[in-house]
Structure formats: structure tokens, C-alpha cells
LUMBA-111795 format. One line per 5 residues: number of its first residue (from 0); for each residue x, y, z of C-alpha. Coordinates in Angstrom, 2 decimals, padded with zeros to 5 digits. Example, Ala and Ser with C-alpha at 12.3 -4.5 7.8 and 13.67 -1.06 7.14 Angstrom:
# LUMBA-111795
0> 012.30/-004.50/007.80  013.67/-001.06/007.14
This chain:
# LUMBA-111795
0> -027.18/000.49/-009.12  -026.81/-002.16/-006.53  -025.43/-001.49/-003.00  -022.06/-002.49/-003.58  -021.67/-000.71/-007.00
5> -022.82/002.10/-004.82  -020.40/001.97/-002.64  -017.61/001.49/-004.94  -018.45/004.73/-006.76  -018.51/006.48/-003.52
10> -014.49/005.88/-003.00  -013.98/006.75/-006.99  -013.29/010.04/-006.92  -010.84/009.79/-004.07  -008.78/006.95/-005.43
15> -008.77/008.27/-009.13  -007.73/011.72/-008.08  -004.91/010.17/-005.95  -003.85/007.62/-008.76  -003.84/010.41/-011.57
20> -001.87/013.18/-009.35  000.60/010.37/-009.00  001.26/009.73/-012.43  001.00/013.15/-013.94  003.76/014.20/-011.80
25> 005.81/011.25/-011.76  005.58/011.51/-015.88  006.32/015.79/-015.86  009.09/014.95/-013.68  010.53/012.03/-016.00
30> 009.69/014.31/-018.81  011.97/017.09/-017.44  015.15/014.64/-016.62  014.85/012.35/-019.13  014.71/015.01/-022.27
35> 017.50/016.70/-021.01  019.74/013.86/-020.24  018.51/011.86/-023.52  019.96/015.47/-025.23  023.24/014.66/-023.55
40> 023.40/011.43/-024.30  023.02/011.72/-027.93  026.25/013.80/-028.09  028.44/011.52/-026.60  028.71/007.27/-027.28
45> 030.16/007.29/-023.56  027.44/009.24/-021.83  024.75/007.41/-023.76  026.02/003.78/-022.58  025.87/005.30/-018.90
50> 022.72/007.25/-018.83  021.11/004.61/-020.53  022.34/001.63/-018.67  021.59/003.68/-015.06  018.24/004.01/-016.52
55> 017.74/000.66/-017.45  019.52/-001.40/-014.49  016.64/001.15/-012.26  013.87/-000.62/-014.95  015.05/-003.92/-013.89
60> 014.22/-003.43/-009.91  010.54/-005.10/-009.67  008.33/-002.08/-009.30  006.94/-003.23/-005.68  010.29/-003.76/-004.35
65> 011.09/000.04/-005.67  008.14/001.40/-004.51  008.95/-000.11/-001.03  012.74/000.59/-001.16  011.63/004.68/-001.26
70> 010.18/004.18/002.70  013.26/003.60/004.25  015.52/005.46/001.76  013.41/008.74/002.60  013.40/008.21/006.94
75> 010.13/005.93/006.73  007.86/008.60/005.24  005.23/007.02/003.66  002.30/008.17/001.40  002.82/010.33/-001.87
80> 006.35/011.22/-001.86  007.84/007.86/-001.90  005.38/006.32/-004.44  006.42/009.78/-006.84  009.78/009.38/-006.84
85> 009.85/005.86/-007.45  007.65/006.11/-010.04  009.39/009.20/-011.52  012.49/006.60/-011.78  010.47/004.25/-013.45
90> 009.28/006.42/-015.83  012.17/007.47/-017.49  013.54/004.77/-019.62  011.63/004.98/-022.75  011.96/009.12/-022.82
95> 015.89/008.85/-022.24  015.76/005.99/-025.14  013.42/007.14/-027.53  015.21/010.78/-027.11  018.36/009.44/-027.48
100> 016.84/007.22/-030.85  015.06/010.55/-032.28  018.01/012.77/-032.25  020.56/010.20/-033.41  018.32/009.54/-036.12
105> 017.94/012.32/-038.00  019.33/012.77/-041.38  022.85/014.05/-041.45  021.79/016.65/-044.07  019.56/018.56/-041.70
110> 022.63/019.27/-039.63  024.94/020.25/-042.40  021.77/022.63/-043.78  021.77/024.06/-040.50  025.40/025.32/-039.64
115> 025.43/026.06/-043.65  022.88/028.93/-042.85  024.75/029.89/-039.59  022.63/028.58/-036.68  024.37/027.79/-033.25
120> 024.37/024.30/-031.53  021.90/025.52/-029.42  019.84/027.14/-032.55  019.82/024.06/-034.51  018.77/021.80/-031.58
125> 015.67/023.74/-030.41  014.58/025.02/-034.41  016.37/021.83/-036.02  016.72/019.12/-034.12  013.84/018.96/-031.79
130> 010.98/019.40/-033.76  012.37/016.24/-036.16  013.10/014.06/-033.18  009.66/014.97/-031.22  007.39/012.21/-032.77
135> 009.81/009.85/-031.91  010.46/011.66/-028.10  006.34/011.53/-027.68  006.30/008.08/-028.45  008.52/006.76/-025.19
140> 006.10/009.56/-023.37  003.43/007.31/-024.35  005.21/003.77/-023.39  005.86/005.81/-020.12  002.77/007.24/-019.63
145> 000.92/003.26/-019.65  003.93/001.91/-017.32  003.32/004.59/-014.59  -000.33/004.37/-014.60  000.17/000.72/-014.38
150> 002.92/000.65/-011.74  001.28/003.57/-009.51  -001.43/001.02/-008.68  001.11/-001.70/-006.59  001.47/002.59/-004.45
155> -000.89/001.48/-002.13  001.26/-000.85/000.35  003.34/002.46/000.84  000.42/004.41/001.69  -000.14/006.51/-001.26
160> -004.24/006.95/-002.53  -004.57/005.21/-005.80  -006.63/002.95/-007.54  -004.52/-000.29/-006.15  -006.59/000.80/-003.14
165> -009.41/-001.36/-005.09  -007.22/-003.79/-006.03  -005.63/-005.30/-002.90  -008.53/-004.36/-000.76  -010.77/-006.29/-002.61
170> -008.42/-009.28/-003.30  -008.00/-009.31/000.25  -011.53/-009.34/001.12  -012.55/-011.18/-002.05  -014.48/-008.60/-003.55
175> -014.61/-008.95/-007.16  -016.48/-005.56/-007.58  -013.58/-003.67/-005.79  -011.16/-005.49/-007.77  -012.79/-004.85/-011.30
180> -013.14/-001.23/-010.70  -009.24/-000.58/-010.10  -008.58/-002.62/-013.28  -010.93/-001.23/-015.37  -010.12/002.45/-014.20
185> -006.52/002.31/-014.36  -007.00/000.43/-017.93  -009.06/003.37/-018.63  -007.08/005.85/-017.64  -003.92/004.59/-019.66
190> -006.13/004.35/-022.81  -007.11/007.86/-022.28  -003.75/009.21/-021.75  -001.92/006.74/-024.73  -004.80/008.31/-027.20
195> -004.01/011.94/-026.23  -000.23/011.47/-026.57  -000.96/009.51/-029.54  -002.65/012.98/-031.25  000.37/014.54/-030.17
200> 002.67/012.26/-032.16  000.18/012.32/-034.73  -000.03/016.10/-035.30  003.38/016.36/-035.16  004.28/013.91/-038.01
205> 001.81/015.95/-039.92  003.16/019.26/-039.00  -000.63/019.49/-037.94  -000.52/022.37/-035.60  -004.07/022.86/-034.86
210> -004.27/019.22/-034.19  -001.34/019.84/-031.98  -002.95/022.19/-029.70  -006.27/020.38/-029.17  -003.99/017.48/-027.87
215> -002.01/019.69/-026.11  -004.86/021.51/-024.57  -006.24/017.93/-023.24  -002.88/017.04/-021.81  -002.57/020.09/-019.74
220> -006.69/019.79/-019.08  -005.60/016.49/-017.62  -002.70/017.79/-015.52  -004.48/020.38/-014.15  -007.35/017.71/-013.25
225> -004.92/015.48/-011.68  -003.38/019.07/-009.56  -007.19/020.06/-008.61  -007.38/017.43/-005.29  -004.13/018.91/-004.21
230> -004.63/022.45/-004.75  -008.68/022.36/-003.37  -007.33/019.84/-000.55  -004.61/022.93/000.39  -006.99/026.02/000.08
235> -008.86/023.95/003.00  -006.44/023.12/005.19  -005.49/026.82/004.81  -009.08/027.95/005.70  -009.33/025.18/009.14
240> -006.28/026.64/009.88  -007.25/030.46/009.67  -010.47/029.27/011.12  -008.55/027.78/014.14  -006.18/030.59/014.68
245> -008.98/033.49/014.96  -010.83/031.59/017.04  -008.28/030.20/019.48  -009.83/026.73/019.30  -011.78/024.60/016.93
250> -015.26/025.87/017.01  -018.14/023.07/016.25  -021.79/024.38/015.57  -022.86/021.58/017.57  -022.16/022.25/021.34
255> -022.46/018.32/022.20  -019.92/017.86/019.19  -017.29/020.56/020.47  -017.94/018.89/024.44  -016.65/015.33/023.10
260> -012.95/014.64/023.93  -011.59/014.47/020.82  -013.30/017.03/019.03  -011.29/018.55/015.99  -008.69/016.48/016.61
265> -007.11/014.75/013.63  -005.92/011.67/013.51  -004.29/008.63/011.29  -005.29/005.33/011.61  -002.84/002.17/009.95
270> -003.92/-001.04/009.07  -001.92/-003.90/006.90  -003.51/-005.34/003.95  -005.62/-008.14/005.17  -008.84/-008.45/006.50
275> -008.87/-008.21/010.68  -006.51/-004.95/010.14  -008.91/-003.47/008.09  -012.04/-004.20/010.18  -010.22/-002.78/013.29
280> -009.19/-000.04/011.46  -012.99/000.52/010.44  -013.36/000.17/014.10  -011.13/002.69/015.56  -011.91/005.32/012.94
285> -015.90/004.88/014.00  -014.97/004.52/017.74  -012.45/007.60/017.49  -015.24/009.23/014.83  -017.81/009.04/018.03
290> -015.72/010.80/020.22  -015.58/013.87/018.37  -011.94/012.96/016.23  -011.52/013.80/012.18  -010.20/010.36/011.21
295> -008.60/008.81/007.73  -007.89/005.66/007.26  -004.34/004.08/005.20  -004.58/000.68/004.47  -002.42/-001.94/002.90
300> 001.09/-001.42/004.77  003.35/-004.26/005.85  004.97/-004.86/008.84  007.90/-002.45/008.93  006.20/000.11/006.79
305> 003.75/000.67/008.81  005.76/000.45/011.87  008.08/003.20/010.47  005.41/005.48/009.62  003.99/004.86/013.09
310> 007.55/005.87/014.30  007.62/009.18/012.20  004.02/010.38/013.09  002.54/009.72/009.36  000.24/007.15/010.91
315> -000.70/007.79/014.39  -002.57/004.86/015.73  -002.44/001.18/014.50  -003.19/-001.99/015.85  -000.06/-004.46/016.01
320> 000.29/-008.08/018.00  003.22/-008.82/020.54  004.53/-011.69/018.63  005.27/-010.00/015.23  006.61/-006.89/017.04
325> 008.44/-009.45/019.06  010.14/-011.28/015.77  009.82/-008.65/013.38  010.48/-005.38/014.82  012.73/-006.13/017.72
330> 014.33/-009.15/015.79  014.26/-011.30/019.01  014.36/-015.35/018.20  013.38/-016.41/022.06  010.06/-016.71/022.77
335> 008.98/-015.61/026.33  005.58/-016.80/027.79  002.58/-014.16/027.61  003.00/-011.73/029.93  006.82/-010.96/030.24
340> 006.75/-011.00/026.35  004.45/-008.08/026.53  005.90/-006.29/029.32  009.17/-005.99/027.73  007.61/-004.97/024.29
345> 005.80/-002.17/025.86  009.23/-001.57/027.75  011.60/-001.67/024.56  009.02/000.13/022.47  008.98/003.07/024.55
350> 012.08/003.57/025.58  013.99/002.80/022.02  010.93/003.93/019.54  008.85/006.30/022.06  005.70/003.86/020.61
355> 003.30/003.59/023.40  001.25/000.72/024.10  -002.41/001.80/025.03  -003.03/-002.06/025.96  -004.46/-005.35/024.81
360> -007.59/-005.46/022.66  -008.68/-008.56/024.18  -007.77/-011.04/021.65  -004.56/-012.56/020.18  -004.36/-013.40/016.22
365> -001.56/-015.76/016.33  000.68/-017.77/013.63  -000.56/-021.82/013.20  -000.39/-024.46/011.34  -003.60/-025.64/010.12
370> -004.25/-029.17/007.55  -007.47/-030.50/006.00  -009.40/-032.28/008.70  -010.15/-035.51/006.24  -005.97/-035.49/005.94
375> -005.97/-034.61/009.64  -007.83/-038.00/010.63  -006.60/-040.00/007.70  -002.70/-039.60/008.32  -002.95/-039.10/012.40
380> -001.74/-035.55/012.67  -002.97/-033.84/015.32  000.48/-031.35/016.22  003.05/-030.24/014.69  005.10/-033.59/016.43
385> 002.97/-035.97/014.45  003.12/-033.27/011.02  007.43/-033.65/010.93  007.34/-037.48/010.24  004.84/-036.58/007.33
390> 006.31/-033.50/006.38  008.98/-034.84/003.52  005.78/-035.70/001.53  003.96/-032.42/001.91  003.77/-029.20/000.46
395> 003.25/-026.23/003.12  002.11/-022.65/002.23  002.53/-019.48/003.75  001.45/-015.97/003.19  004.43/-013.61/001.77
400> 005.92/-012.65/004.87  005.69/-015.95/006.94  008.83/-018.31/005.79  010.91/-015.30/005.95  010.01/-014.60/009.86
405> 011.45/-015.59/013.00  008.58/-017.61/013.96  008.50/-019.87/010.79  012.48/-021.09/011.50  011.46/-021.40/015.55
410> 008.89/-023.88/014.50  011.15/-025.46/011.66  013.94/-026.01/013.94  012.10/-026.93/017.03  009.95/-029.59/015.07
415> 012.97/-030.44/012.10  010.14/-029.67/009.64  011.48/-030.46/006.18  008.46/-030.14/003.46  009.23/-031.45/000.54
420> 008.25/-027.85/-001.37  007.43/-024.15/000.59  004.78/-021.78/-001.55  003.95/-018.49/-000.98  000.85/-016.92/-002.03
425> -001.53/-014.34/-000.53  -003.73/-015.05/002.46  -006.55/-014.58/000.29  -006.03/-017.77/-001.62  -004.23/-020.11/000.80
430> -007.04/-021.55/002.63  -008.60/-022.10/-000.55  -005.52/-023.94/-002.04  -005.58/-026.14/001.36  -009.40/-026.64/001.18
435> -008.86/-027.75/-002.55  -006.00/-030.15/-001.57  -003.55/-027.73/-004.12  -001.12/-027.24/-000.54  -000.90/-029.40/002.53
440> -000.53/-027.23/005.27  -000.54/-023.68/005.45  000.95/-020.93/007.93  -002.93/-020.15/009.60  -004.67/-017.38/011.60
445> -006.42/-018.28/014.29  -008.69/-015.85/014.28  -009.80/-016.19/010.51  -013.41/-017.51/009.81  -012.45/-019.52/007.27
450> -010.76/-022.29/009.45  -014.07/-023.74/010.21  -015.95/-023.10/006.99  -013.18/-025.11/004.68  -012.62/-027.97/007.46
455> -009.29/-026.64/008.29  -008.34/-027.77/011.47  -005.15/-026.28/013.68  -002.41/-028.03/014.81  -001.32/-028.20/018.26
460> 002.38/-026.57/019.37  003.16/-028.46/022.65  006.54/-027.35/021.90  005.08/-023.89/021.96  007.52/-022.81/019.27
465> 005.10/-020.20/017.74  005.03/-016.67/020.24  001.83/-015.25/021.54  000.55/-012.73/019.39  -001.65/-010.77/021.43
470> -003.17/-007.52/019.48  -001.94/-004.30/020.95  -003.01/-000.58/020.26  000.43/001.59/019.29  000.49/005.11/019.39
475> 003.26/007.75/017.82  004.79/010.17/019.76  002.47/012.54/018.50  -000.37/010.72/019.51  000.69/010.75/023.00
480> 000.59/014.38/022.61  -002.87/014.16/021.48  -005.28/015.20/025.04  -007.95/012.48/025.90  -006.49/010.24/023.00
485> -004.76/007.77/025.42  -007.63/007.88/027.85  -010.39/007.33/024.90  -008.04/004.34/023.67  -007.61/002.43/027.25
490> -011.44/002.28/027.06  -011.06/-000.54/024.84  -008.89/-002.78/026.79  -009.51/-006.35/026.91  -013.37/-005.36/025.16
495> -012.70/-007.70/022.40  -012.73/-011.17/023.20  -011.72/-014.21/020.33  -014.89/-015.29/019.30  -016.02/-011.99/018.18
500> -013.14/-011.31/016.19  -013.76/-014.71/014.51  -016.98/-013.68/013.75  -015.81/-010.51/012.09  -013.66/-011.82/009.83
505> -016.30/-014.46/008.53  -018.58/-011.88/008.32  -016.36/-010.02/005.44  -014.53/-013.66/004.56  -017.30/-015.42/003.87
510> -020.49/-013.90/003.82  -019.40/-010.91/001.65  -020.04/-008.14/003.97  -017.72/-004.88/004.18  -015.31/-004.64/006.46
515> -016.88/-001.22/008.22  -020.45/-003.57/008.62  -018.47/-006.28/010.57  -016.52/-003.43/012.17  -019.96/-002.85/013.77
520> -020.24/-005.72/015.49  -017.67/-005.62/017.48  -019.40/-002.59/018.56  -022.06/-004.08/019.83  -020.35/-004.71/023.24
525> -018.75/-001.38/023.63  -022.14/000.72/023.57  -021.79/002.05/026.53  -018.43/003.72/025.90  -019.69/004.77/022.13
530> -022.76/006.45/023.29
């Protein structure tokens, strides 16, 4: 087996367990909510319209939007809970609809017979209606299960672990193997659940008690398999807590490890969903682990979700850029000089959000506009001023955030840019689209290794409409109280330069290295503080 496959298989147990737990619990909650609502709706056309209308309205919300919406509604909470609630809501419609259809399609003669033998309405429901409607209800649960398995892959941007981690990271780092792992195992899980539920449905139709028992047992086994990781983690946490309480401090069998400044400290590092952030989160993880910390990483989050997670201590540390903080978090449209901006950002973060900046890493990853070198030379476009003259004939492309950000509005207005069209696409495909002349201008990142490799040039910004984007290490309120953490991180200040970061990005995006391998190249100038 190739090293690439070995690396992906090593991640499978955690990703599959997270995906299975989300799916099974969301489906169970959906059943517990939907079947009673379906029974109630089947009794009244008015209630049926209200219930089905509400469930249908939820279904019309794009799944990624529903998942993202859960984070602010839960006060910035990320991870398992917002994903579970969103997936549970998404599971409801097919189960309610099939429950209503199943109960309303029962032959009236069965109702009359039940009443004739003196059954109460509750007995009639339990002994006659539900058994007869059961195959139709199960068909709805089958549909819901497939939907939930597929939608669960989108829970990665809200910090929940799932098979979507393969897909999001694989797309950003151009790792086809990772994407295939996510797709294949998600499809396999959907097929397995569908087949088990299909067996229950067929057994119910045939009144096959033995088949129904076997299929139901399999479903319970899958449910238990999904719960097992959560139970194991809970027991391990209790054991660690007990050991800590009994000893007073976290002890290590290795005196050298226990003497490290962050020995036994649990720290969560966050990252956004692009190559540089994967590398930096891996770099921080490796560095903090070298100081004795127990580090976990949550990746693929958007700017506002990640910052909210930091404020609420769901994440302890991540790297953010000054221009992004200024425009997306502080909602400022003016762009002062680099040093005044950084001072105001650091003061505002601490005063308004209780978020501490440990300082800058030493490089800037700025937004910029870039075009193919051949086009730059043929049209004489070397600055954004030059670009403005040709913009009405050109197609601009940006990452999913760019055209909604204050930076784009500032640049557009400063240079009076009027492109013929705006296209939004993932940054993974944006550089290739410019290289292949499918688009004319892109919103590039200045530390991206693909600029040189794809023959793209950054246009000069003579009016300085783009703000600075210095990389800052941010600490959550709880992280500021972890002994030695702030001092340990400040040892990294100004230790990574622009060329080192661009080279690390190039190794992942063009050479196919893993983010962890690229992060090791950033460690070489830091050997004095890592050892």
C-alpha cells in the first residue's frame, strides 16, 4: 500500500466514527420528532398543511447555509452540536410525509373493524394503523438516511468531524486520494444504511418476523457502533480527570516531558479551509506538542465561524490576517497604514472581544489582483489603474468570500472597476482557470506558490486600496489563562518570512506534499526554540 493510502487510512477511523455518530443520532432524533408529528398531522388537514409546510420550508434552505446558520444561533458554538441540530432538521420532511401518507392510505375497512371489536383510538393506532403504515414510514426513513449521510459531509466547515474532512481538505490541497476516500466511504455508508432499512421495510411487508428481527438488530448494531467513540472518549476523559484530581497535577512518566512549559495542557488549534491555514495549523500543532501540550486541530472553518469559536473558547488559537480582522470582524471600510492598523486591531480585539494577539509571525498574505503574464504584456496591464481601462471586457474571479468583502468594494470604488462578469469559485480551481484563460483576473493570495508556477503576475496597487494582511496569532479568553502559553507563542514572532511561507504553500499545491510535511520546512529556522 502506498504511503498516501496509508496516511488516508490512518485518518479513517476518526472521520468515519464522527460521520456515523452524526448520521445515526440525527436520524434517530428525526424519527422521534417526525413520527409523532406525522401521526398528529394525519388526523387534521389543517395541522398537516402547517407541519408539512414548515418541514418543506426547512428543506428549501441550502444545507450548507442551514449548518452555518446554526453557529450564530447557538451563540458561536461550533462542532458536533450545530451539525447535529441542522442534520436532524434536514431529516424530518421525508419521515413526516411518509408517516402521513402511510396512515391516510389505510383502507377504511380496517378502521371500521378495529372500532367494531371495541378498540380505543390509542389501541387502534398501536395495533392496526402503525403496523399497516410501517413499510411506508420505513421508506421515508430510508430516504432521510441517504440525505443525512450526504449532508453530513458538509458539516466540516462548522467544526464537526466527518468524512467531509477528506473532501474539503482534499479539494484545497489537490489531493485526489483524500477526495476519493471521502466520497467512497460516504457512499458506502449510505448504501449500508439503505440496505439495512430496506431489509426492515421488506420484512415488514412480508410479515417476516425473523427477517425483521435480524435487520433491526443490524440497525441497532450500527447505532451502537456510532455511539462507541463518544462513550470511549467520555470514559477516557473521566479517567484522565480522576488521575489529575488524585495527583493534583498531570504527571508524566518521562521527567523531560513533564518539565516542558505546556506539559499536559489541552489546546485546540483552528484553521480556515485553504492550504496556508492547513500548514500553519499543523505548524502550531507540532510546535506546541514539542513544548509538551496535547493538541487537537479543527480545520475548514470560515472567517466569522472561526472567530466566534475563538471568542467562545471552542478554539484556543488560530492565525488570522490584519486586513481580514479589520474588514470582516471590525467592519471597517477605511484602511490606515500597517502599524496604526495593527495597534488598533490588537487594542480593539482585547477590549471588545477579550481576544489577545500574541503578535505577527513575520509574513503577510495579502489579497491582490492577478492576471496571466501573457495578457499583462499584450494589453499593457501592470497595475490596477491599467486594469480599469480594460475591465469592461474582462471576467473577474474570486474566492467564495472575496466579492462580498469590504476590500473588494474598496478596490472596485477606488479604481472604478466595472468587470464584464464576476465569477465565484474555490481557490483550488481559480488559479488554474486564470492559467487556462477561462477567466481574466483573479483575487490572488500573495504567498501562493501557484502565482509563479502558473505564469501569473500581481498587479500593482498604486492607490493602496488593499489593506495590509499581516499574519497574527490570536488567543481565546481561556487560552490567555493557560500558564506559559502566551510566552511560548511569542517566541514565534517574526520567525516566518514571506519566501518561507510561499515555498511551503508551493510544496502542497504543486509538489503534492502534505501540509504536515510543508510545516516541517517552517520549523528549520526555529530549531533553537523547538528543541
